[in-house]
C-alpha positions in Angstrom: -5.1 221.8 25.3 -5.5 225.5 25.7 -4.6 227.9 22.8 -2.8 231.2 23.2 -4.9 233.3 25.6 -3.1 236.6 25.8 -1.4 239.0 23.4 1.8 240.8 24.3 -0.1 244.0 24.9 -2.4 242.8 27.6 -1.6 243.4 31.3 -0.4 240.2 32.9 1.5 239.2 36.0 5.3 239.5 35.7 7.4 236.4 35.6 11.0 237.6 36.0 12.8 239.5 38.7 16.2 241.1 38.3 19.0 240.7 40.8 18.8 244.4 41.6 15.2 244.2 42.6 15.6 241.0 44.6 18.6 242.5 46.4 16.5 245.6 47.2 13.8 243.4 48.6 16.3 241.7 50.8 17.8 245.1 51.7 21.2 244.1 50.4 21.5 247.2 48.3 24.3 249.6 49.0 26.1 252.4 47.2 27.7 249.9 44.8 24.3 248.4 43.9 22.0 251.4 43.1 18.5 250.2 42.6 16.7 250.9 39.3 13.5 253.0 39.4 10.5 250.6 39.2 9.4 252.2 36.0 12.6 251.2 34.2 12.1 247.4 34.6 11.8 245.7 31.3 8.7 244.0 30.0 8.0 240.8 31.9 9.8 241.9 35.1 8.4 242.7 38.5 8.9 246.3 39.7 10.7 247.3 42.9 7.5 248.7 44.5 5.9 245.2 44.3 8.0 244.1 47.3 6.1 241.7 49.6 5.4 242.5 53.2 8.1 241.4 55.7 8.1 237.7 56.2 6.2 236.9 53.0 9.2 236.4 50.6 10.3 232.8 50.0 13.3 232.1 47.8 13.8 228.6 46.4 17.1 227.2 45.0 16.3 224.8 42.2 19.8 223.7 41.1 19.5 220.4 39.1 21.1 218.7 36.2 19.7 215.7 34.2 23.2 214.2 33.9 24.2 215.0 37.6 20.9 215.0 39.4 22.4 214.7 42.9 25.0 217.5 42.7 22.7 220.5 43.1 22.1 220.0 46.8 25.8 219.9 47.5 26.4 223.1 45.5 23.6 224.7 47.4 25.2 223.9 50.7 28.4 225.5 49.5 26.7 228.8 48.8 23.2 230.1 48.1 21.2 233.4 48.2 20.7 234.2 51.8 17.6 232.5 53.2 17.0 230.3 50.1 15.6 226.9 50.6 16.8 224.0 48.5 14.2 222.2 46.3 14.5 218.6 45.1 13.5 218.1 41.5 12.7 214.4 42.0 11.4 214.6 45.6 9.3 217.8 45.4 8.8 218.9 41.8 8.0 215.5 40.3 5.7 212.6 40.9 6.3 208.9 40.5 4.5 207.0 37.8 4.6 204.5 35.0 7.2 205.0 32.2 4.3 206.2 30.0 4.1 209.3 32.2 7.7 210.3 31.6 10.8 210.6 33.7 9.5 213.6 35.7 5.7 213.3 35.8 3.8 216.0 37.6 3.2 215.4 41.3 -0.4 214.9 42.4 -2.1 217.8 44.1 -1.9 216.4 47.6 1.8 215.6 47.4 2.6 219.0 45.9 0.6 220.7 48.7 2.8 218.9 51.2 5.9 219.9 49.3 4.8 223.6 49.1 4.2 223.7 52.9 7.5 221.9 53.6 9.2 224.7 51.7 7.7 227.2 54.1 5.2 228.8 51.7 2.0 230.3 53.1 -1.0 231.8 51.3 -0.2 235.3 50.0 3.6 234.7 49.9 5.8 235.9 47.0 8.1 233.2 45.7 11.4 233.8 43.8 13.1 230.7 42.2 16.5 230.4 40.7 19.1 228.0 39.4 22.7 228.1 38.2 22.3 227.0 34.6 20.6 229.8 32.5 17.2 229.2 34.1 16.8 225.7 32.7 15.5 224.1 35.9 14.0 226.9 38.1 11.1 227.4 35.6 9.9 224.0 36.5 9.2 225.3 40.0 7.7 228.6 38.5 5.4 226.5 36.3 4.3 224.2 39.0 3.5 227.0 41.5 1.6 228.8 38.8 -0.2 225.5 37.9 -1.1 225.4 41.6 -2.7 228.8 41.4 0.0 231.1 42.7 0.6 234.3 40.7 3.4 236.1 42.6 6.1 233.7 41.5 9.2 235.0 39.7 12.3 233.5 38.2 15.6 235.3 39.0 16.8 236.4 35.6 20.4 235.1 35.1 20.1 233.0 38.2 22.9 232.6 40.7 25.4 233.7 38.1 23.8 237.2 37.9 23.7 237.3 41.7 27.4 236.5 42.0 28.4 238.9 39.2 26.6 241.7 41.0 28.8 241.1 44.1 25.9 240.1 46.2 26.3 237.9 49.3 26.0 234.2 49.6 25.2 232.0 52.5 26.5 228.5 53.2 24.8 225.6 54.9 21.1 224.7 54.9 18.1 226.9 55.4 15.3 225.1 57.2 12.0 227.0 57.0 9.0 226.7 59.3 6.3 224.6 57.8 3.9 226.7 55.8 0.1 226.5 55.5 -0.4 227.3 51.8 -3.5 226.1 50.0 -3.3 225.3 46.3 -5.8 225.5 43.4 -4.6 222.7 41.0 -4.7 223.0 37.2 -4.2 226.7 36.5 -1.7 226.3 33.6 -2.6 224.6 30.3 -1.2 221.1 29.6 -1.4 218.7 26.7 -1.4 214.9 27.0 0.1 212.2 24.7 -3.1 211.7 22.7 -3.6 215.5 22.2 0.0 216.3 21.4 -0.1 214.0 18.3 -3.2 215.9 17.0 -1.6 219.2 17.8 1.5 218.5 15.8 -0.6 217.5 12.8 -3.0 220.5 13.0 -2.4 223.3 10.6 -3.4 225.7 13.4 -1.1 224.1 15.9 2.6 224.3 16.6 4.5 221.7 18.7 7.9 223.0 19.9 10.8 220.7 20.9 12.9 222.5 23.5 15.8 220.1 23.5 19.2 220.5 22.0 19.1 220.4 18.2 21.2 217.2 18.0 18.7 215.4 20.3 15.9 216.7 18.0 17.6 215.3 14.9 18.5 212.0 16.6 22.2 212.5 16.1 22.7 212.0 19.8 20.6 211.0 22.8 22.4 211.0 26.2 19.4 210.0 28.3 16.4 208.3 26.6 16.7 204.9 24.9 15.2 206.2 21.6 16.6 209.1 19.6 14.7 211.6 17.5 11.6 213.8 17.9 7.8 213.6 17.9 6.7 213.7 14.3 5.5 217.2 13.3 7.5 219.0 16.1 9.6 222.0 15.3 13.1 222.4 16.8 13.3 225.4 19.2 16.2 224.7 21.6 15.8 226.4 25.0 19.5 227.4 24.8 18.6 230.0 22.1 16.3 231.9 24.5 19.0 233.3 26.7 22.1 235.4 26.1 25.7 234.6 27.0 25.1 235.6 30.6 22.1 233.3 31.0 19.5 236.1 31.0 16.4 235.7 28.9 16.3 237.7 25.7 14.1 240.8 25.7 10.4 240.2 25.2 10.4 241.6 21.6 13.4 239.5 20.7 11.6 236.4 22.0 8.5 237.3 20.0 10.6 237.5 16.9 12.4 234.3 17.7 9.2 232.3 18.1 7.7 233.9 15.0 10.7 232.4 13.1 9.6 229.0 14.4 6.2 229.4 13.0 4.4 230.6 16.2 1.6 233.1 15.5 -1.1 234.5 17.9 -3.8 232.4 16.3 -2.0 229.1 16.9 -2.4 226.6 19.6 1.1 225.9 20.9 2.5 223.0 22.9 6.1 222.5 24.2 8.0 219.4 25.2 11.6 218.4 26.0 13.0 215.1 27.4 11.0 214.9 30.6 9.1 218.2 31.0 11.7 220.2 33.0 13.5 222.4 30.5 10.3 222.7 28.4 9.0 224.8 31.4 11.7 227.3 30.6 10.4 227.5 27.0 6.8 228.0 28.3 8.2 230.8 30.5 9.9 232.5 27.5 6.7 232.3 25.5 4.9 233.8 28.5 7.4 236.7 28.6 6.7 237.1 24.9 3.0 237.5 25.7 1.8 234.0 24.9 0.1 231.3 27.1 1.0 227.9 25.8 0.6 224.3 26.9 3.2 222.1 28.5 3.5 218.4 27.6 4.6 217.3 31.1 5.6 213.7 30.1 7.5 215.0 27.0 9.6 212.7 24.8 10.3 210.2 27.6 6.5 209.7 27.9 6.0 209.6 24.2 8.4 206.8 23.5 6.9 204.7 26.4 3.2 205.2 25.4 2.7 202.3 23.1 3.8 202.1 19.5 4.4 205.8 18.9 6.3 206.9 15.7 9.6 208.8 16.1 11.0 211.1 13.4 14.7 211.8 12.9 16.6 214.5 10.9 16.2 218.2 10.7 12.6 218.3 9.4 9.4 217.8 11.4 8.5 214.7 9.5 
């Protein structure tokens, strides 16, 4: 478990990219889409002048839904950002393990290296990831690539919706990249395991955030897992509250205020979980934008309820 390692004032790699900057990089800008000056990009966003060299930009389409896991690929084929490669949540962004590892355990380093190369990624590439549901699945790819040691990885703020709203072009069919030769350096993002997460939730200097919908936190409903409720001591912090009505992340200062209202302070060690570790990655991303490095519980609630006789709390309070 790693505590918060940066404050909001420290220089750190950007994590988001606007549709204007991405379109500029792809040279889709025209008189209707005037590009912002690099200096005007908000906190947490990469600037226009950080464009990669020709041939070193990889765009990944990470459309996925927990309730309709197979529909993303078909929607991708109907229309995606030009050149974007489809990524399989179960096939490339998850491993396969025992129930105690959760529904979407992390892939092992060897398997993920193969996946990264199959997606056409080479050393030194810049990677942009997006989805079509308020950045709830693309951050899983962002987190894994950062975990694998890649820094030039950005989530398209607002996702495909922002791209479409800007009147930018789509491409149908399948993009099949040449196999890449990237090397990874595994373990570069903090994680917390089942044993550690219990101690974190009980620690006065720790905060465990539950990124799921509030009704799943309270146990009023549970559409996926066989047990309803939350890890005792966890604080409800739904990922849906981190974006605006357009699916864009709230500004960095607003995010700092939001997490402060959930009891997060710079001196705290913070962990985040959801149902299976996917949408929790979006909360880790939001905290990163706010200037905080926090730990992901990859197995999340689906691992917790399958890891022996673990207690589960219900209701609106942590315990």
